[in-house]
C-alpha positions as CSV (number, residue, x, y, z in Angstrom):
1,M,102.4,87.6,67.8
2,L,105.2,87.8,69.9
3,S,107.5,87.1,67.1
4,D,106.0,90.3,65.4
5,H,107.6,92.5,68.5
6,L,110.9,90.3,69.0
7,S,111.7,90.3,65.1
8,F,115.1,91.4,65.6
9,L,118.4,89.6,66.2
10,L,120.4,90.8,70.0
11,D,123.9,90.0,68.8
12,A,124.0,86.5,67.3
13,V,121.1,85.5,70.0
14,P,117.6,85.5,68.5
15,A,115.3,87.5,71.0
16,V,112.4,84.6,71.3
17,Q,115.3,82.4,72.6
18,V,116.4,85.3,75.2
19,V,112.6,85.7,76.1
20,W,113.2,82.1,77.3
21,L,116.2,82.2,79.1
22,V,114.7,85.3,81.2
23,I,111.7,82.9,81.8
24,A,113.9,79.8,83.0
25,L,116.0,82.2,85.3
26,A,113.3,83.1,87.0
27,S,112.0,79.5,87.4
28,Y,115.7,78.4,88.6
29,R,116.5,81.6,90.0
30,R,119.3,79.5,92.3
31,R,121.4,78.7,89.3
32,S,123.8,80.5,87.5
33,I,123.1,82.0,84.1
34,S,125.2,79.5,82.4
35,E,123.9,76.5,84.3
36,V,120.4,77.6,82.8
37,V,121.7,78.6,79.1
38,D,123.3,74.7,79.7
39,S,119.9,73.1,80.4
40,L,118.2,75.2,77.7
41,D,120.8,73.9,74.8
42,L,120.6,77.7,73.3
43,V,122.4,77.5,70.0
44,L,123.1,80.2,67.5
45,P,120.5,79.5,64.5
46,N,121.6,77.2,62.0
47,E,124.8,76.4,64.2
48,A,126.0,73.7,66.5
49,T,128.0,76.3,68.7
50,F,126.4,77.0,72.5
51,V,125.8,80.3,73.1
52,S,128.6,82.2,75.0
53,K,128.2,83.6,78.3
54,S,128.8,87.4,77.1
55,A,126.8,87.2,74.0
56,V,123.8,85.9,76.8
57,T,124.5,88.8,78.9
58,Q,124.4,91.4,76.4
59,A,121.1,90.1,74.2
60,R,119.2,89.8,78.1
61,Q,120.5,93.7,78.4
62,R,119.2,94.3,74.9
63,L,116.2,92.7,75.0
64,G,114.5,95.1,78.1
65,D,111.5,94.9,79.8
66,A,108.8,95.8,76.8
67,P,108.8,92.0,75.1
68,M,108.5,90.6,79.4
69,V,105.8,93.2,80.1
70,W,103.8,92.2,76.7
71,L,104.5,89.2,76.9
72,F,102.7,89.1,80.8
73,E,100.2,91.0,80.0
74,R,98.9,88.4,77.6
75,T,99.2,85.5,78.9
76,A,97.7,86.9,82.2
77,R,94.9,88.2,80.5
78,A,94.5,84.5,79.2
79,W,94.6,82.7,82.2
80,R,92.8,85.0,83.8
81,Q,90.0,84.5,81.3
82,H,90.6,80.4,81.3
83,D,90.4,80.3,85.1
84,A,87.5,82.9,85.9
85,G,84.8,80.2,85.8
86,R,86.3,77.5,88.0
87,H,86.9,79.2,91.1
88,V,83.8,81.0,92.0
89,F,82.1,81.5,95.5
90,K,78.6,82.9,95.1
91,R,79.4,84.0,91.7
92,L,82.0,86.0,92.8
93,S,85.5,85.2,91.4
94,L,88.2,84.7,93.7
95,R,91.0,87.1,94.0
96,A,93.9,87.7,96.5
97,M,96.3,90.7,97.2
98,D,99.6,91.1,99.0
99,G,102.9,92.5,98.7
100,T,106.4,91.1,98.8
101,T,109.9,92.4,98.2
102,L,112.5,91.0,95.7
103,R,116.4,91.6,95.7
104,T,117.7,92.9,92.5
105,P,121.4,92.6,91.2
106,D,123.5,95.3,93.1
107,S,124.1,97.9,91.0
108,A,124.7,101.9,91.3
109,E,121.6,102.3,88.6
110,N,119.3,99.6,91.2
111,R,120.4,101.1,94.3
112,E,119.1,104.9,93.4
113,H,116.1,103.7,91.3
114,F,115.0,101.4,93.9
115,G,116.4,102.0,97.1
116,A,117.6,99.6,99.6
117,Q,116.6,98.0,102.9
118,G,117.9,100.4,106.1
119,Y,118.6,99.0,109.8
120,A,118.4,100.7,113.0
121,S,122.6,100.3,113.1
122,G,122.6,102.4,110.0
123,K,124.0,99.9,107.7
124,V,122.1,99.2,104.8
125,A,121.3,95.8,102.8
126,S,123.5,94.6,100.5
127,Y,121.1,94.2,97.9
128,P,118.8,97.0,96.3
129,R,115.1,95.8,96.6
130,V,111.5,96.2,95.0
131,R,108.4,96.5,96.5
132,A,105.9,94.8,94.9
133,V,101.8,94.2,95.0
134,A,100.4,91.5,93.3
135,L,96.8,90.8,92.6
136,T,96.0,87.0,92.3
137,S,93.9,84.2,91.3
138,V,92.8,82.0,94.3
139,P,93.1,79.4,94.4
140,A,95.3,78.6,91.3
141,H,98.4,81.4,92.6
142,L,98.3,82.7,89.0
143,V,99.2,86.7,88.7
144,S,96.7,88.5,86.9
145,N,98.6,91.8,87.9
146,I,101.4,93.3,89.6
147,A,102.8,96.8,90.6
148,F,106.2,97.6,91.4
149,G,108.4,100.1,92.6
150,R,110.9,101.5,95.0
151,Y,111.4,99.6,98.2
152,D,110.6,102.9,100.9
153,T,107.3,103.5,99.2
154,N,104.2,102.7,101.1
155,E,102.9,99.2,99.7
156,M,99.5,101.2,99.6
157,L,100.2,103.5,96.9
158,Y,100.7,100.3,94.8
159,A,97.8,98.5,95.7
160,K,95.3,101.7,94.8
161,Q,97.3,101.1,91.3
162,L,95.7,97.8,90.8
163,L,92.6,98.7,92.1
164,A,91.2,99.9,88.7
165,Q,92.5,96.4,87.5
166,I,90.3,93.9,89.2
167,P,87.1,93.0,87.6
168,D,83.6,93.1,88.1
169,H,82.0,90.4,90.8
170,P,85.3,89.6,92.5
171,L,85.7,88.6,96.0
172,T,88.8,89.9,97.0
173,V,90.9,89.1,100.0
174,F,93.5,91.1,101.4
175,D,96.4,90.8,104.0
176,K,95.2,93.1,107.2
177,G,98.3,95.6,106.2
178,F,96.0,97.0,103.6
179,L,92.9,97.8,106.1
180,S,92.3,101.2,105.2
181,A,89.2,103.1,104.2
182,E,90.9,103.9,100.8
183,I,91.8,100.9,99.8
184,L,88.7,99.2,100.8
185,C,86.1,101.9,100.2
186,G,87.6,102.6,96.6
187,L,87.4,98.9,96.0
188,T,83.5,98.6,96.9
189,A,82.0,102.4,95.2
190,G,80.3,102.2,92.4
191,M,78.0,99.1,90.7
192,R,80.8,96.9,89.6
193,N,79.4,94.3,92.5
194,R,83.4,94.0,94.1
195,H,83.5,93.0,97.7
196,S,86.1,92.3,99.9
197,L,87.5,90.3,103.1
198,I,90.1,91.1,105.5
199,P,91.2,90.2,108.8
200,A,91.0,92.8,111.7
201,K,93.9,94.6,113.5
202,A,94.2,94.3,117.1
203,N,93.5,97.9,117.4
204,T,91.0,98.3,114.9
205,R,87.6,99.8,116.6
206,W,84.3,99.8,115.5
207,E,80.7,100.6,116.5
208,V,78.1,97.4,116.5
209,V,75.1,98.7,114.4
210,S,73.6,95.5,114.6
211,G,73.8,91.8,114.8
212,K,75.5,89.4,117.6
213,P,79.0,89.6,118.6
214,E,79.9,86.5,116.4
215,D,78.7,88.4,113.2
216,A,77.6,91.8,113.5
217,L,77.2,94.7,110.9
218,V,79.8,97.5,112.4
219,R,80.9,100.7,111.0
220,M,84.2,102.6,111.5
221,R,85.3,106.2,110.9
222,A,87.7,107.4,108.1
223,S,90.6,109.2,109.5
224,P,90.9,112.8,108.9
225,Q,94.0,112.0,107.3
226,A,92.5,109.6,105.0
227,R,89.6,112.0,104.1
228,Q,92.2,114.9,103.6
229,K,93.8,112.5,101.0
230,C,90.8,111.4,99.5
231,P,87.7,113.8,99.8
232,E,85.5,111.6,98.5
233,L,85.7,109.3,101.5
234,P,82.5,109.3,104.0
235,E,83.1,109.9,107.3
236,W,81.8,106.1,108.4
237,W,81.9,103.1,106.3
238,M,80.2,99.6,106.9
239,A,81.3,96.3,107.5
240,R,80.2,92.7,108.4
241,A,82.6,91.5,111.3
242,I,82.6,87.9,112.0
243,R,84.7,86.1,114.8
244,V,86.2,82.9,113.8
245,A,88.9,80.6,115.0
246,D,91.8,79.5,112.8
247,A,94.1,76.0,112.6
248,G,95.6,77.4,116.1
249,S,92.0,77.9,117.6
250,R,93.2,81.4,117.8
251,E,90.6,83.9,117.3
252,R,90.4,86.5,114.5
253,V,87.6,88.8,113.0
254,L,87.2,89.1,109.6
255,L,85.6,92.0,108.1
256,T,84.0,92.1,104.9
257,S,81.2,93.6,102.7
258,L,79.3,90.7,102.3
259,T,77.0,91.8,104.6
260,D,73.6,89.9,103.1
261,R,73.8,87.1,105.9
262,R,71.1,85.2,104.1
263,R,73.1,85.2,100.9
264,F,76.7,85.0,102.4
């Protein structure tokens, strides 16, 4: 249980209360720590005195990240299992993968560890930034897995870390920035019945193998650079290209591993 992992006191503030504080700070991130503390009525055990700001700051620092990682992994697993049978397409669970960036407190340690956004003018952003790639449930938007790291690291590397965490029998929707033979072939390799759906980029090239312009089986060449990094990649990889119109009547092409036209 969580209390077993947090059975110590941080100064005078119980660690379980600090966990709730961290959750509240994320939920109400536009409020100051003192405002969140007041709204939670955090008090010392068996006392009527409210927790001071300094005690809260020290307790949050001493808590560390291990209890929050423990809590996230277990709640994400429980919610994922609860949600698994509710949102499916042709017996495939629905997932989405996308990247984002997050600001962190401005400290020398954070700048060294995460880096910060640089501009063409030579200026550096006021706050360090974390790059993150998340795997979420569709349409519940529950985060089931997430990878964090330096801002200057390509999000593809974080996406590859999450591939092993995608369960069997899913349809994973990707942002077009993840259009990569290494990512998509890595997802669908093996006998795990894992599928992908991703918008094509404007410069994506392929050869039509069969079908019609609006729904064709195509093949694409894995770049020499990709095969050098990942020797197990085939020279060519197959996908189904489907032309669709979005809400603004703009034509787009979706690439998917769902090649069975009868079933999908």
